[in-house]
N, C-alpha and C positions, 0 to 999 in steps of 0.2 A: 504494499500500499504506500502511495506517495505521501510523504510528510508535507502538509500544506496548511493554510489557515483561511478562514472565510474571506478575509480582505485580499487574498491573493487570487481570487477567482476573476474571470473575465467579465467585463461589463455586458458583453453580448456573446452568445454561444457561437456566432459566426466567426469570432476571432480565433477559434480553434482551427477551423479550416484555413483561415488566413495564415496562420502559423505554418500549417502544412505546405501551403503554396510558396511561402518564402523559404522554408528550410529544405524541403524536398528529401534530402538524405536523412535517414533515420536509423533506428535500431529495432530489430524484431527479435523478441525473446519468446521461446517456447519450451516449457518444462515437459519432460517425458521420462519414461521409466529408466532410461540410461543416463540421464543427467539433464543438461540444459543446452538447447540449440540457440545460438546467437548469430545473427547475420546483420549486415548493414545495407539494406536495399533502399531504393528511392521510392517515394510514395506520391500518389496523386490523390486529391480529394474528390470524391463523388458526393457533392453536397445534397443533391436531390434524393439520393438513396441512402444517405448517412453511412457511407462506406469509404474505406481507403482502398486504392487499387495499386498493385505493385507487381514485381517480378523478381525472380532469382534465376541463376544458372541451373540447368538440369543437373549438373554435376555436384551441386551444393547438397550436402547431407541433410540440410534443413528441409528439402523437398519431401522426404519421407514423412515428416511430422506435419507438414502442410497438407499432404494428401489425407492424413488421418483426421484433420480438422481439430487438432488439439488446441485448448485454450492458449492464446498468445497475447502478447502486448507489443504494440508498436509505439516507440518512443520518438517524439520529434522535439528537438531542443535547439534554440538558437544559440549563437556564441555568447551573447550578452557582453558584459564588460565589467572590469574591476572599477569600483567607485572609491576613489581615494579621499580620505579625510582631509588631505592637504587642499582639496578643492573647496572645503566648507568655509564659510565666513566665521571669523573669530568674534562671535556676538553673544556673550562675551568670551566663550571658549569653543575650541574645536573639539568638543568632548564626545562626539559620536564616532563609533568605530567604523573603519572601512568595511565595505561589503562588496558583493557581486550581484548585479542585477541581470536577470535573464527570464526567459519564458520557456516553459516545458509542458508538454501534454503527454499523458499515457493513455493510449486507446486500447481497450480490452475487447477481444472477440475471438471467434473461431474461424480460421481461414477457410476459404472455399476456392478450389482450383477453377479457373475459367478456361473456356475453349481457346483454341489457337487464334481464331478470328478476333475474339475479344482482346486477346493479348496483343495482337497486331494493332488494334485500335488504341489500346493503352499506350503502346510505344510511340505511335504517331502523335497522340495528344501530349505525351511527355516531351517529345522533341519540340513540338510547337510551343509549349509552355516555356521551355528552357531557352529557346532561340528568339523569343519575342523581344523586339526592340533592338536586335543586333543588326548591324550593317551587313548586307549580303548574307542574310540568315540561311543556314543549312536546312535542307528538308530530307525526309526519308526517301523521297524519290531518287535522290542522288546515289543511293546504294546500287542503282542500276537494275536491269531486268533480272528478277529472281533473287536479288540481293537480300531482301527481307525474308523471303520464303526459305532461303538456304539457312538462315540463322534461327528461325522460329523453332525448329525441333530441339534446339539446345537451350530454350528459354521456357520457364514455367511461370505463367501469369496466375495471379490469385487476387481475391478480394478479401478484405477484413470487414465484415459487418460490425459496426461499433455498438457493442452491448452497453458499455459504460466508459466514461473517461474521467481521468484524474488530472487536475490542472494546478500549476503553480506559476502565476505571472508575478514574479517578484520584481517590482518596479518602483520601490521606494515608498509604498503605501504606509509603512510603519516608521518612516523616518520624518524628521522635521522638514516642513515645506521649504524653508529658506535654504536648507542644505541641498535638497534635491533640485531646487531652482539653480543653485550654483553648479551642481554636477551636470545638469542639462547643458548649461552654457559651455562647460569644458568639453563635453562630448561633441557639441556642435563645432567647436574649434578643431577637434580631431576628425571631423568629417563623419561623425556617427549620428547624423540627423535622424536616422531610422529609430534608434533606441531612445534618443532624446525626445522625439515626438511621442513615443509610447509612454515614456515616463511622465511627460507633461499631461497626458490624458488621465493618468492615475495618481498624479501628485495630490497629497492630502491638502485639503483647504487650510486647516490649522492643526498643527501637531507640535506645538512649542513646548 
């Protein structure tokens, strides 16, 4: 079970899928009679069906347990950032400890193997998602005639219907507002507007 607190929950459930879209690369954990299988696949969010869609190599031992539909956990976590107490204003003291702000979600469910055609659609959607906004973006068609078909037998696609999720959006909700405001400014100076913007959305109104 993920250690979290009520104020580390997202404002909107859609933010969980937003996290998946941003992070993409995750960790899949499946307990079984022989131990624990751990892989690091990429995930796409199927918001309409409340599922994650992913794939692994056929040669991956994890495939055995995916085929069995054993309870599994997909973990998606952003890199976050160290928050230094040196950034806080001395008002009157910088007496708050440094911390690490980050966002993580654990998605629980039983994997379901999907047909080859669905796997091909998933791969195409994944490439489109990752190539968006790139100059001269690459497309699956550039694999050439039969290029995808030749690779598909070595790929196992699967979906994870989300039975429940555990979330920890640690964005300074339990810190002093003035300290987080100062931290946001430092993150922006370092080009981390993404994290600063999310911290701003969750910044406590008053926590002096």
